N, C-alpha and C positions, 0 to 999 in steps of 0.2 A: 525553679518553681516560683521564686519571688517575682521574677520578671513576668511570668505568665499571669500570676495573680494580679499584679499591678495593671497589666494590660486589660484584663477582663474588667477590673474596677473602672478603668477609664473609658473603654470602648464598648463594653456590654456585649450585646448580641453579635456585633461584627467580629469581636475577638473570639467568641465562642465558636462561631462558624469557621473562622480561619484555622483555629487549632484543631477542630474536628476534621477539617479537610487534610491538614498536615499530618496529624498523628493517627487518625482512625481511617483515613482514606475514604471518608464518607462526605459526599457533596450534597449540600442542601441549600435552598434559596432563602430559607428563613429558619429561625430557631423553633418556631411553632411546628415546622415540619419534622423536627427531631423528637417530638412527643409521640408516644404510642397511643393510639386510640383505644377506647374501652372495647370496641368491637374486635379489635385485633387481639387484645388480651383474652377476651372470651373465646375467640377462635382457637387460640393456643390451648386453652383448657379443654375445649371440646375435642381437640385432636389428640389429647394425651391418652395413652392406653390405660386400661382399667387398673392394672396392677400398680402403675406409677401413681395414678390418682389416689388409690387406696393408701399407698405409702405416704404421699404428701398429706392427705387428710388425717391419717393416724398420727403422724409426727406433729402436725399443727394442733390437733386436739390435745395431745400430751403437753406440748409447750404452753398452750393457752391455760390448761388446768393448773400447771405448776406455777405459772406467773400470776395467775389470779390471786393466789395466796400471798403475793408480795405487795399487793396494792395498799398504799397508805391512805388513811382516812383523816379528815379534819377532827380536831378535838379542842375542848376548852374546859376551864374550871374557874371558879370565883374564890378570891381570897377572903380573909376575915373582914375586909373593908368594903366588900361588894365589887371590887375591881375584877373584871373578867379578863383572863389571860388565855391565850390559845394559839393554835396553829391551823392555818387554812392551807389545804393541799389542793393544788390545781394542776392540770396537765399542761404540757407545752402545746402551743398552738400548731406549729408546723415543724416537721423533722425531715431531714434529708438522709437517705440511706444509700450509701455507695456499695455497689457489688461489681467485682470484675466481670468482664464480658468477653465477647468473641467466642473462640472455640471452647474455652473453659466455661463450665456451667456450675454455679454454686446456689442451687435452690435452697439448700439448708441455711445459708447465710441470710437469704431473704426472710425465711420463716423466723430465724432466731432474732433478727433485728426488728422486723415489722410487727410481729405479734405482741411483744411486750409494750411497744408504743401504742398499739391498738387497745390493749388491756388498760393502759394508763389513761386512755381517753384522748389521745392526741388527735387533733382535728384533721390534719392532712399529713400523709406520709408519702414523700416523693422519692421514687427509686431512680437513681442515676446509674445507668449501666452502659458502658461503651459497646458499640457495634462495629468493630473494625471491618472494613470492606462490606459493610451492610449485614454482617453475620450477627444475628441476635438469637440467643438461646431460647428455644420454645419452652424448655423446662423452667427457666427463670421466670418467664411470663406466666406459666402455669402456677408457680409458687406465689407470684405476686397476686394472682387471683385468689388463691386460698388464704393468703395472709391479710387481704383487705387493703393492699397498697392503693393509694388514691391516684397517683400519677406516675407514669414511667417516662423517663427522659433518656434518650440514647446519646448521652455525652459522657466522656470519661476523663480521667487524668486530673491534673491540677486545674484545668479549665472548668471542670464540673464542680470541684470543691469551691473554687472562687465564685462561680455563679450562684451556688447555693448559699454561700456565706454573705455575699454582698448584694445579690440580686442583679438582674439585667432588665431590659425592656420587656422580655418575655418570660423570664424565670423569677418567680417570687423568692425573696430571701427566706431562709429557715432560721429556726432558733438553735438547732443542734444538728451536727452531722455525725453519723455513726456508720459502721460497716468496714469491712476489710479492704485492703488494697496493697499495691506494691510499695516500694520505698519512696517513689515519687508522690503517691497519694498520701502516704503517712507524713511525708515532709510538708505537703500542702496543708494537711489538717493541723499540723503543729503551727504553721505560720498564720492560719486564720483563727486559731484559738484565742478567745477574748472577744473577737467579733461575734463568734458563735460558740456554743459549747461543742465539745467532741467527746466521744466515748473513752478513747485511750489511744496511745501510740503503740500499736501492736508490733512486736518483733517476730522473729521466726518461731515456729511451733516447738513445743517442748513436751517430753514425757519423762517421768521418773518413776520407775517401778521398784517398790520395796518388796522383796520376795524372801520367803522362808524355804524355797526350793520345792514346794508342794505342787505347783502347777506344772503341767507338761512343758518341756522346754520349747516345743514348737509354738505353744500358745504365747509364751513370753517373747519369742523371736518375732512373731507376727505383730504383737503389740508394739514392739520397738519400731518395726517397719511402718506401722500406721502413722507415725509422726515423721519418721525420716523421709517418707516418700513425698512430703509436702515440698521441700526444697533442700538444696545442699547445705543451707545454714541451720536446718532444724537440729534439735538436740535430743538424743535418746540416751537415757542413763538407766542402768540396772544396778541396784544395791542389794546385796544378798549376804547372808551369813554362811553360805555353803560354797566353798571354792570349787568343788567338783561340779556343782550345779552351774556355776558360771561357765565352766568348760563345756557343759552340755548345751547351754544356750548358744555359745559361740559356734559350736558344731552345727546347731540347727540354723543359725544365721547363714553360714556358708553353704549349707545344703539347700535352703529355701530361696536364697537370694536370686539364683538364676531363673526361678519361676515367676518372679515379680515383673509386672509390666513396666514399672518405673525403677528397674534394677539399678540403672546407672546413677540416678539421683540418690537412691537409698545408699548405694555403696559410697558415694562421695560424702553424704551426710554422716554416715557411721565412721568413715575413715577420719574425717575432720573433727567431728563433734561428739561421736559416740564414746561412752565411758562405761566400763564395768568396775564396780567397787565392791571389795569384800570387807565386811565389817564383823566385829566380834559378836554382836547381838542386835536384836531388833531395836532396842533403845538407841543404840549408836546409829542405826539406819535412819531412824526418825530425826535424829540430830542432823544428819547429813541432808535429809530432805528439807528440813526447816532452814538450813543454811542456803540451799540452792533456791528455795521458794518456787517450785516448778508450776508451770501452767496446768499440767495434768499430773496427778499423783495417783498411781495405782497401789493399793495395799493388797498385794497378792499373797496373802497369808491366811493361815487357818482361822485366826480370830481377829479380824480387822477392827472390830468394835473395841477391843482392848487397847489398840494403838491410837484410835481416833482422838481421844482427849489430848494427846500429846502433840498432835499436828497443829502447828501455828500458822504456817505459811504455805498455802496452796490455792490455785485457782479453783480446781474441782478435784474432788476426792472420790475415787472409784474403789468400792469396798469388796474385797474377796476376789478369788481367782476367776469367778464366772462373770465378773463385771468388766467387760472390755471397754477401754476408753472410747472406741469407735461408736459405741451405743450413745455416749454423750454428745458426739458430734452431730447425730442425726435425730434421734427419736426418744431418748430417755425422758426428756422434759426440761431439765435445767439448761441454762443458756451455754452455748459453746463459745461465746465471746468472752475471753478470759485474759487476765493479766499475764504478761510474759516478761522475760528478762529479769526475773527477781522482783518484779513490782507487786507480786502477790504478798509481799511484806506489808503493803499499805493500800492495796487496791482489791476490788471485788469484781465478780462477774457482772456483765451487763444484766440489767433487770428493769422491772417496771419503775423502780425508784429513780432510774436515770432519765425518765420521761415525765417526772412529776416535780413541781416546785413547791417549796414550803414557805409560807409567809407568816410571820409572827403577828398576832392580833392582841391589842391592848385596848381596853375600854374602861376608863376610870369613872367611878362615882365621885361626887363632890368630896366625900370623906377620904376616898382613896387618893384624889388629887392633892388634898391637904397633907396627908401622911407622907406620900411619896415625894411631894414637892419639897418638903423640908429636907428630906434626905438628899434628893438630887441637887438642890441649891447648895447645900453644904459641900458636897463633893465637887460641884462645878466651880465654886469659888476657890477651892483648893487647887484647881487646875487653871485658875485665872481666866475662866471662860464666863465672863459676867453676863452676857446675853443668855446663855444657858440658865444661869442661876435665876435671873429675873423672869425669864419665861416660865420657869417652874414656880417661882414664888408668887407671881401675880394670880395664879390659879389657887395656890394653897391658901392665900389670904382672901380669896373670894372677891378680888377687885375686878 
């Protein structure tokens, strides 16, 4: 990944074209030819069937409504000396959104990443999506239309991350790169962090279900499947106070598994990373959940509100047995880009705040400059930073 990034930095468009031919089997004479036209995006939307349109629009509306409430606003106040202090909130100017492409289609990822950026007021959202062999998901393009994506670029892998981070002759650099990807994309994002911002280094999907045994066993089994089907490294954990219920869920898993389209992936995931844990009580169950700090936490219990205050570490919390984690993946409203691998101990879901910057504002009156100058000069001299001290003093003395 480092070699690819360095090559794109040095050769720009030529390197992007070379790697696109090599990895995506897509030949183009120029990088500009890899951009998708607005008319092509509109055509994809027009060709989308009515039910899918409705689903995309409903999901987008709910995501937008939820994230609108996250928007930070500028503020200020004046102290007793008339000095004005505050915070100015501004959106990022340009954001890159990476979404896996080819035969796999992730329109939900487009909505979850692009809409918060739009709500924040980001000027341009550039979607980078690979098109292996020329295959480009019409559903992804339709989601881009709904989400208000500004540009769509059919480039993938580390070459896309590098081009967005450093810019090329044809691709303008961005301020931040967000969105899912495989281990190569995640590694590339890690390597360019500092040159640009990134959302997070996402690991395999996770679900932890705290259960009191009141939900039908089939429901719980399918909820475990919902994350296990992502890939073999996904983690599905069930924590319950009832040992007999754990046996019921195990039986449901074995019975329902052959009916799943991704049965092989689910089986490998559950065999390698699936865990059933019996605890003495629900307090102990929450202690286990806080230790693991899961990406998705289902409180499948009769009174989830009673447990909620004790939850300290979780990316998203799904309350009650009727709230399937899958709803959060698509249309509930909160973001499905969540901290994984225990990072919910110190990280939060993607949101509008990830696309806004905060600048401190300080405006001193003459009296304020005098009072603060004396304090600053005293502290600066204690640190032997004489220029700092004199810079403050020259104003405090009115010289």
